[in-house]
C-alpha positions as CSV (number, residue, x, y, z in Angstrom):
1,M,38.6,83.6,23.9
2,L,38.5,84.4,27.6
3,G,37.9,81.0,29.0
4,I,35.4,82.3,31.6
5,E,33.3,79.7,33.2
6,G,29.6,80.1,32.7
7,T,27.1,80.1,30.0
8,P,28.2,80.1,26.4
9,Q,26.1,83.2,25.8
10,L,28.0,85.2,28.5
11,T,31.4,84.0,27.1
12,A,30.4,84.9,23.5
13,T,29.1,88.3,24.6
14,L,32.2,89.2,26.5
15,D,34.4,87.9,23.7
16,A,32.4,89.9,21.1
17,G,32.8,93.1,23.2
18,L,36.6,92.5,23.4
19,D,36.7,91.8,19.7
20,I,34.9,95.0,18.8
21,A,37.1,97.0,21.2
22,Q,40.2,95.6,19.5
23,L,38.7,96.4,16.1
24,L,38.0,100.0,17.1
25,S,41.5,100.5,18.6
26,D,43.1,99.0,15.4
27,Y,40.8,101.3,13.3
28,D,43.1,104.3,13.6
29,H,46.2,102.3,12.6
30,N,44.4,100.7,9.7
31,R,43.1,104.1,8.5
32,E,46.7,105.0,7.6
33,L,46.5,102.3,4.9
34,S,43.4,103.8,3.3
35,S,39.9,104.6,4.6
36,F,38.4,101.9,2.3
37,A,40.8,99.2,3.7
38,A,40.1,100.3,7.3
39,N,36.3,100.4,6.8
40,S,36.5,96.9,5.1
41,I,38.5,95.5,8.0
42,I,36.2,96.9,10.7
43,A,33.0,95.8,8.7
44,G,34.4,92.3,8.3
45,G,35.2,92.1,12.0
46,I,31.8,93.3,13.1
47,V,30.0,90.9,10.7
48,S,32.2,88.0,12.1
49,T,31.4,89.0,15.6
50,A,27.7,89.3,14.9
51,I,27.7,85.8,13.4
52,T,29.4,84.4,16.5
53,L,26.8,86.1,18.7
54,V,23.9,84.8,16.6
55,G,25.4,81.3,16.9
56,A,25.7,81.6,20.6
57,F,22.2,82.7,21.2
58,S,20.5,80.4,18.7
59,E,19.0,77.0,19.7
60,P,21.5,74.2,19.8
61,K,21.4,71.9,16.8
62,A,21.0,68.2,17.2
63,T,24.3,66.4,17.0
64,T,25.0,63.7,14.4
65,D,24.7,61.0,17.1
66,Q,21.3,62.4,18.2
67,L,20.0,62.4,14.6
68,I,21.2,58.8,14.1
69,L,19.6,57.6,17.3
70,E,16.3,59.4,16.3
71,N,16.3,57.7,12.9
72,I,17.1,54.3,14.4
73,A,14.1,54.8,16.8
74,S,11.9,55.7,13.9
75,L,13.0,52.6,11.9
76,S,12.4,50.5,15.0
77,R,8.8,51.8,15.2
78,Q,8.3,51.1,11.5
79,I,9.6,47.6,11.8
80,E,7.4,46.9,14.8
81,S,4.4,48.2,12.8
82,F,5.4,46.0,9.8
83,R,5.8,43.0,12.1
84,V,2.3,43.4,13.5
85,E,0.8,43.9,10.1
86,V,2.5,40.7,8.7
87,H,1.5,38.8,11.8
88,N,-2.2,39.8,11.3
89,R,-2.1,38.9,7.6
90,F,-0.6,35.4,8.3
91,N,-3.3,34.9,11.0
92,Y,-6.0,35.8,8.4
93,I,-4.5,33.4,5.8
94,D,-4.1,30.6,8.5
95,D,-7.8,31.0,9.4
96,R,-8.9,30.9,5.8
97,L,-6.8,27.8,5.1
98,N,-8.3,26.2,8.2
99,N,-11.8,27.0,6.9
100,I,-11.0,25.4,3.6
101,L,-9.6,22.3,5.3
102,M,-12.7,22.0,7.5
103,M,-15.0,22.3,4.4
104,T,-13.0,19.7,2.4
105,S,-13.0,17.3,5.5
106,K,-16.7,17.5,5.8
107,T,-17.3,16.9,2.1
108,F,-15.2,13.7,1.9
């Protein structure tokens, strides 16, 4: 890695260019082993460099902390909704019990 200040995409692109230049310069030396080995080495290096570039230019993934916080916020909304629903149901039951009490009070 170069350690150049700037965007991660710029750094990844420059590093990829240097990696490919190094692969091409090593290609002649590796060809002495066998053409299959040399081709395999350069293909593997180019694929590795391509994967690095794709990762640098893709959208950033949410971190584990972000996912946890989003899930906590979702649970908080669900709990609030549940609280409101339970509160409304208890109010309904309380009203019904009051009606029953009023009816029995009038009857006796």
